[in-house]
N, C-alpha and C positions, 0 to 999 in steps of 0.2 A: 597030780595037786598042784603045779604051778600054772599048767593051764585052766585048771577050774578057778584057781584065783584071780587069775587074768580076766575070764570070761567074767565073774561076778563083779570085779571093778568096771570092766566095760557096762555090763548092764546095770549097774548103778549108776554111773554117768549118765546115761541115755535116759534113764528114769528120772534123775534129778533134773535135767535139760529140759525133758519133757513136762513135767510138773512147775518148773519155772517158766516156761514158755506159755503154759495155759492158765497160770493163776496171777493174777494182777498183785495180789499180797506177796507172795513170793518172788514176783519180779521186783517191787519196790521195795524191799528188805535186800536184795542182791544188789540193786543200786546204791542204795544208803550205805551199806556194807563196804561197797566197792570205795565210795567217796571218803568215807572215813579213813579207811585203809591208807588211800592216797594221801591224804592230809598227813597220816602221821609219819609216812614213808618221806614226806617233802620235808616236815619239821626234822627228821634225824638228819636227811640230807644237808640242811642248812646249818645244823649245829656241828656236823664233822666237816664242812666246810668251814667253818667261823675256826674251828680247832686246828685245821690244816694252814690257815693262814694265819693265826696268831701265833703257834709253833713253830712254823715252818723255818725263820730264822734261827731258833734257838736249837732246833734240831741239827743243822747243818753244823753248829759249832759244838756239839756234842760228839757226834759221828766223824771220825777221822775219813779223808778222803781217800779212795785207793787208786794207785797211780798205775 
């Protein structure tokens, strides 16, 4: 059962790769989706960095240091 599932996943990946490689619309859709995803990830990382920079001093005061 597990081998059959893994085989199906592998065949699906190969089929998807062939579809994207041979279709201009699918390829442009994948590139657009990747760009949007990277933009969202960059925004989230910027927000986290700002939170870490702003809250860094207050965290040190709240948590006692271990010796």
